C-alpha positions in Angstrom: -83.4 39.4 -16.0 -82.2 41.1 -19.2 -81.0 38.9 -21.9 -77.3 38.8 -22.5 -75.5 38.2 -25.7 -73.2 35.2 -25.6 -70.5 33.8 -27.8 -69.2 30.3 -28.4 -65.4 30.6 -28.4 -64.0 27.1 -28.7 -60.3 26.8 -27.9 -57.9 26.1 -30.7 -57.4 22.3 -30.7 -53.9 22.6 -32.1 -52.7 25.2 -29.6 -54.4 23.6 -26.5 -53.2 20.0 -27.2 -49.7 21.3 -27.6 -49.9 23.2 -24.3 -51.3 20.1 -22.4 -48.2 18.1 -23.4 -46.3 20.1 -20.8 -48.4 19.4 -17.8 -45.6 18.0 -15.8 -45.2 14.3 -16.6 -41.9 12.4 -17.1 -41.9 8.9 -18.7 -42.4 6.8 -15.5 -45.2 9.0 -14.1 -46.9 9.0 -17.5 -46.9 5.2 -17.6 -48.2 5.1 -14.1 -51.1 7.4 -15.0 -52.2 5.0 -17.7 -51.8 2.1 -15.3 -54.3 3.9 -13.1 -56.9 3.2 -15.8 -56.0 -0.5 -15.8 -56.5 -0.7 -12.0 -59.9 1.1 -12.3 -60.9 -1.4 -15.0 -60.3 -4.3 -12.6 -57.2 -5.6 -14.3 -55.1 -8.3 -12.6 -52.2 -8.1 -15.0 -50.6 -5.2 -16.8 -47.9 -5.8 -19.3 -45.7 -2.9 -20.5 -43.4 -3.3 -23.5 -40.9 -0.5 -24.4 -39.5 -1.4 -27.8 -36.6 0.4 -29.6 -37.0 0.5 -33.4 -35.6 3.9 -34.4 -38.3 6.3 -35.4 -40.8 3.4 -35.2 -40.1 2.8 -31.5 -43.2 2.2 -29.5 -44.7 1.5 -26.1 -47.5 -0.9 -25.3 -49.5 -0.9 -22.1 -51.8 -3.9 -22.1 -54.2 -5.1 -19.4 -56.8 -7.8 -18.9 -59.4 -5.5 -17.4 -63.0 -5.1 -18.4 -62.3 -3.2 -21.6 -64.4 -0.5 -23.3 -67.3 -0.5 -25.8 -66.9 1.8 -28.9 -68.9 4.6 -27.3 -67.0 4.3 -24.0 -63.6 4.3 -25.8 -64.6 7.4 -27.8 -65.6 9.1 -24.5 -62.3 8.0 -22.9 -60.4 9.9 -25.6 -62.3 13.1 -25.0 -60.3 15.8 -23.3 -62.3 16.3 -20.1 -64.5 13.2 -20.3 -68.1 13.6 -19.3 -68.2 10.4 -17.3 -68.5 10.6 -13.5 -65.9 8.9 -11.3 -67.1 6.9 -8.4 -65.6 6.8 -4.9 -62.3 5.0 -4.9 -61.6 5.3 -8.6 -58.1 6.5 -9.4 -59.3 8.9 -12.2 -60.1 12.5 -11.3 -60.2 15.1 -14.1 -60.8 13.0 -17.3 -57.4 14.1 -18.7 -54.9 11.5 -17.5 -54.9 9.0 -20.4 -54.6 11.8 -23.0 -52.2 14.2 -21.2 -50.0 11.5 -19.9 -49.7 9.7 -23.2 -49.2 12.8 -25.4 -46.6 14.1 -23.1 -44.4 11.4 -24.5 -45.7 10.7 -28.0 -47.5 12.2 -31.0 -49.8 9.3 -31.7 -51.9 7.7 -29.0 -53.9 4.6 -30.1 -56.2 2.6 -27.8 -57.5 -0.9 -28.7 -60.1 -2.5 -26.5 -62.4 -5.4 -26.1 -65.3 -5.5 -23.6 -67.2 -8.7 -24.5 -66.1 -12.0 -23.1 -68.3 -14.0 -25.5 -67.7 -12.1 -28.7 -64.2 -11.6 -30.1 -64.8 -8.0 -31.2 -62.3 -5.1 -30.7 -62.5 -1.4 -31.3 -59.7 1.0 -31.9 -59.4 4.8 -31.9 -56.4 7.1 -32.1 -55.4 10.7 -31.3 -52.9 12.0 -33.8 -51.3 15.3 -32.9 -50.2 15.9 -36.5 -53.8 15.5 -37.7 -55.2 17.8 -34.9 -52.6 20.5 -35.8 -53.4 20.2 -39.5 -57.1 20.5 -39.1 -57.2 22.5 -35.8 -60.1 20.3 -34.7 -60.8 17.9 -31.9 -60.7 14.8 -34.0 -60.3 11.1 -33.2 -59.7 8.6 -36.0 -60.2 4.9 -36.5 -56.7 3.6 -37.2 -56.0 1.3 -40.1 -55.8 -2.4 -39.4 -52.6 -2.4 -41.6 -50.7 -0.6 -38.8 -48.6 -3.4 -37.3 -48.9 -2.2 -33.7 -52.7 -2.2 -33.9 -52.7 -5.7 -35.4 -50.6 -6.9 -32.5 -52.9 -5.4 -30.0 -56.0 -7.0 -31.6 -54.1 -10.4 -31.4 -53.4 -10.0 -27.7 -57.1 -9.3 -27.1 -58.2 -12.5 -28.8 -58.0 -14.3 -25.5 -60.3 -12.1 -23.5 -61.3 -8.6 -22.5 -58.9 -5.9 -21.9 -57.3 -2.7 -23.3 -54.0 -2.0 -25.1 -52.6 1.6 -25.1 -50.0 2.3 -27.8 -47.6 5.2 -27.9 -46.0 5.9 -31.3 -43.8 8.7 -32.6 -42.0 9.1 -29.3 -40.7 12.7 -30.0 -40.4 13.5 -26.3 -38.5 10.3 -25.6 -36.1 9.8 -28.4 -33.4 12.2 -29.7 -34.2 14.1 -32.9 -30.9 13.0 -34.3 -30.1 9.3 -34.8 -33.1 7.9 -33.0 -32.0 4.5 -34.3 -28.5 4.8 -32.6 -27.1 3.0 -29.6 -27.7 6.0 -27.3 -31.4 6.0 -28.1 -31.6 2.2 -27.4 -29.8 2.7 -24.0 -32.1 5.5 -23.1 -35.2 3.3 -23.6 -33.5 0.6 -21.5 -32.8 3.0 -18.7 -36.4 4.4 -18.9 -37.7 0.8 -18.6 -35.7 0.3 -15.4 -36.8 3.6 -14.0 -40.4 2.9 -14.9 -40.3 -0.5 -13.2 -38.9 1.0 -10.0 -41.5 3.8 -10.0 -44.4 1.4 -10.5 -43.1 -0.7 -7.7 -43.3 2.3 -5.4 -46.7 3.9 -6.3 -48.6 0.6 -6.8 -46.9 -1.4 -4.1 -50.1 -2.0 -2.1 -51.8 -3.4 -5.2 -48.8 -5.5 -6.0 -48.8 -6.8 -2.4 -52.5 -7.5 -2.4 -55.4 -5.4 -1.1 -58.4 -6.9 0.7 -61.4 -7.1 -1.7 -59.5 -7.1 -5.0 -57.2 -9.6 -6.8 -53.5 -9.1 -6.5 -52.1 -7.0 -9.3 -49.1 -8.2 -11.5 -47.2 -5.7 -13.5 -44.4 -6.6 -15.9 -42.0 -4.3 -17.8 -40.4 -5.9 -20.8 -41.2 -9.3 -19.4 -39.7 -8.6 -15.9 -42.1 -8.7 -13.0 -42.3 -5.5 -11.0 -41.4 -5.9 -7.3 -43.3 -4.0 -4.7 -41.3 -1.5 -2.6 -42.8 -1.2 0.9 -41.5 2.1 2.3 -42.2 1.0 5.9 -40.1 -2.2 5.9 -43.0 -4.0 7.6 -41.3 -7.4 6.9 -38.4 -6.4 9.1 -38.7 -7.7 12.7 -37.1 -4.6 14.2 -39.5 -2.1 12.5 -41.7 -0.3 15.1 -45.2 0.6 14.3 -47.0 3.2 16.5 -50.7 3.3 17.1 -52.9 4.1 14.1 -54.9 7.3 14.3 -57.9 8.6 12.4 -59.0 12.2 11.8 -62.1 13.7 10.3 -61.7 16.4 7.6 -64.6 18.6 6.2 -64.9 19.2 2.5 -67.4 21.4 0.8 -70.1 18.7 0.7 -69.2 16.0 3.1 -66.9 14.8 6.0 -64.1 12.4 5.1 -61.7 10.4 7.1 -57.9 10.5 7.0 -55.8 7.7 8.5 -52.3 8.2 9.9 -49.9 5.1 10.3 -46.5 5.8 11.8 -43.3 3.7 11.5 -39.8 3.8 12.9 -37.6 1.8 10.5 -34.6 -0.2 11.9 -31.1 1.4 11.7 -28.6 -0.3 9.5 -27.2 -2.6 12.2 -30.7 -4.0 13.0 -31.7 -4.7 9.4 -31.9 -8.4 8.3 -29.3 -7.8 5.5 -27.3 -4.8 4.2 -29.0 -5.0 0.7 -32.4 -4.6 2.4 -31.2 -1.4 4.1 -29.9 0.0 0.9 -33.1 -0.8 -1.0 -35.2 0.9 1.7 -33.2 4.1 1.2 -35.5 4.7 -1.8 -35.0 6.9 -4.8 -34.4 10.0 -2.7 -32.0 8.3 -0.2 -32.6 8.1 3.5 -32.6 11.7 4.6 -35.1 13.0 1.9 -37.0 9.8 2.0 -38.2 10.4 5.6 -41.6 12.0 6.1 -45.1 11.6 5.0 -46.2 9.1 2.3 -49.6 10.2 1.0 -52.0 7.6 -0.4 -55.0 8.3 -2.4 -57.3 5.3 -2.6 -54.3 3.1 -1.8 -52.2 4.6 -4.6 -49.1 6.4 -3.5 -49.1 10.0 -4.9 -46.5 11.8 -2.9 -43.6 11.0 -0.6 -40.7 12.5 1.2 -40.6 15.5 3.5 -43.0 16.7 6.2 -45.3 19.0 4.2 -44.3 22.1 6.3 -44.9 20.4 9.7 -41.2 20.2 10.4 -37.9 20.1 8.5 -35.7 17.3 7.3 -33.2 16.1 9.9 -30.5 13.5 9.9 -31.5 12.3 13.3 -35.1 11.6 12.2 -34.3 9.8 8.9 -35.8 6.5 10.2 -39.3 8.1 10.6 -41.9 7.5 7.9 -45.7 7.8 8.1 -48.6 6.8 5.8 -51.3 9.4 5.4 -54.3 7.9 3.7 -57.5 9.4 2.2 -60.1 8.4 -0.3 -61.2 10.2 -3.5 -64.1 12.0 -1.6 -61.4 14.3 -0.2 -59.7 15.2 -3.5 -60.9 18.8 -3.4 -59.5 19.2 0.2 -56.1 17.9 -0.8 -55.9 19.8 -4.1 -54.5 16.8 -6.0 -53.0 17.9 -9.3 -53.8 16.5 -12.8 -50.8 14.2 -12.9 -51.7 12.8 -9.4 -48.1 13.4 -8.3 -48.7 16.2 -5.7 -51.1 17.1 -3.0 -51.4 20.0 -0.5 -52.2 19.2 3.1 -55.1 21.3 4.4 -54.1 23.5 7.3 -56.6 21.9 9.6 -55.0 18.5 9.0 -51.5 19.8 9.6 -52.6 21.1 13.0 -54.2 17.8 13.8 -51.3 15.5 12.9 -48.4 17.7 14.2 -48.3 16.2 17.7 -48.4 12.7 16.3 -45.6 13.5 13.8 -43.5 15.0 16.6 -44.0 11.9 18.7 -42.9 9.7 15.8 -39.8 11.9 15.2 -38.8 11.7 18.9 -38.8 7.9 18.7 -36.9 7.9 15.4 -34.4 10.3 16.9 -33.9 8.1 19.9 -33.4 5.0 17.7 -30.8 6.9 15.6 -28.9 8.1 18.7 -28.7 4.6 20.2 -27.3 3.3 17.0 -24.7 6.1 16.8 -23.6 5.3 20.4 -23.2 1.7 19.5 -21.1 2.6 16.5 -18.9 5.2 18.2 -18.7 4.0 21.8 -18.7 0.1 21.7 -18.8 -1.5 25.2 -17.2 -4.9 25.1 -18.8 -7.6 27.3 -15.5 -8.3 29.1 -15.4 -4.8 30.7 -17.3 -6.3 33.6 -20.0 -3.6 33.8 -22.3 -4.8 36.6 -25.8 -5.7 35.5 -27.4 -3.3 38.0 -25.4 -0.4 36.4 -26.6 -1.3 32.9 -30.2 -1.5 34.3 -29.9 2.0 35.8 -28.5 3.4 32.5 -31.4 1.8 30.6 -34.0 3.1 33.1 -32.5 6.6 32.8 -32.7 6.6 29.0 -36.3 5.4 29.2 -37.0 8.3 31.6 -35.5 10.7 29.2 -37.7 9.4 26.4 -40.8 9.6 28.7 -40.0 13.2 29.5 -39.9 14.1 25.8 -43.2 12.4 25.2 -44.8 14.1 28.1 -43.6 17.5 26.9 -45.1 16.8 23.5 -48.4 15.6 24.7 -48.9 18.7 26.9 -47.9 21.0 24.0 -44.8 22.1 25.7 -42.3 20.9 23.1 -40.7 24.3 22.6 -40.1 24.7 26.4 -38.7 21.1 26.5 -36.2 21.9 23.7 -35.0 24.8 25.8 -34.7 22.5 28.9 -32.7 20.0 26.8 -30.3 22.8 25.6 -29.7 24.0 29.2 -29.1 20.4 30.4 -26.5 19.8 27.6 -24.7 23.0 28.5 -24.8 23.0 32.3 -25.2 19.2 33.2 -23.9 17.2 30.2 -23.5 14.1 32.3 -27.2 14.2 33.2 -28.1 14.8 29.6 -26.0 11.9 28.5 -27.6 9.6 31.2 -31.1 10.6 30.0 -30.2 10.0 26.4 -30.4 13.7 25.5 -26.8 14.3 24.6 -26.1 15.6 21.2 -24.6 13.2 18.7 
């Protein structure tokens, strides 16, 4: 083979770091990406402080995990770290800590302690102003005179852990009057949004997972509450049978788990506040659909990923789709770990199960609508045998729907339903197929 001439063309550090700031994070998702590292380090407690102090405003993300040695910390601040990620680790590309942090600030400092017996910490910083000035991939040892670094070292005096510090919050604070009341209120609002977001994406860790200690997260001293999208604590929640599917990747076969839930309608919730809280950040209609978990961390939710459309009648349907990190390449997870793409083979496999779930959710919705619009007082004297026949007919209608779905005749069944509603509306109503 003939020799080829090659050239080493290193990218411009100043230009590339500037471009990586726009990878797609907002403030809550950036914080969540840093918390991923705390979870990977075995932390049981993560404390987040968002402090307003004008141009000196700062963010601390401190954990009690295993910490990092000086070489490990230096490697952690490399763009595209060379370390390998094991199965189940939340990291993926070796970019998260840097891209998430620098999407919000110009100076990222990390202080860490890895020895339980020796009170020794190490600190390293990425300073965008310095990188742009030198146009080199440089990491510096921050001065101990920096108050934020001194505070971090003091926190780590009690044990191992890591403190991530964001300073010069140019993407967070306004350029004009960062010391003003609007800037303060903005940070307070971001703190609230961040707490809600962390309660969603890490809800399984906050609730407790077998094999690891329960995680506690606080934001400005307030404990983050987990948000279970499936309302499993509600007695009226219906969980369908769990299903597992095998998916092939380039080098192995991985397993995907599907868990399906029909949430209770408003009149069957334990309390009205609980129903409102379960509406989620997208509200009931857009909150229906698939909740995709990667290694127990929620990465995407809402919508049916092209399997079917959003429908008012199926807003009570939600399903958990779970996979481990060995299937990352199949799901095309992005750098910010906020979006996945369902492989075509998986969509085909789960489509009948999703349709089954939506049929049941539709039935629950229609029954509630009938109760709200056509109340039947007890004193009307409806004979018990008549009520029993009506209930049996509605059950038969649901069974017919399920049979059509299991035999891959759903399109034909939809045509049958349409004909019944048009030509025999009384039969459609008896079978529970009448339009609401």
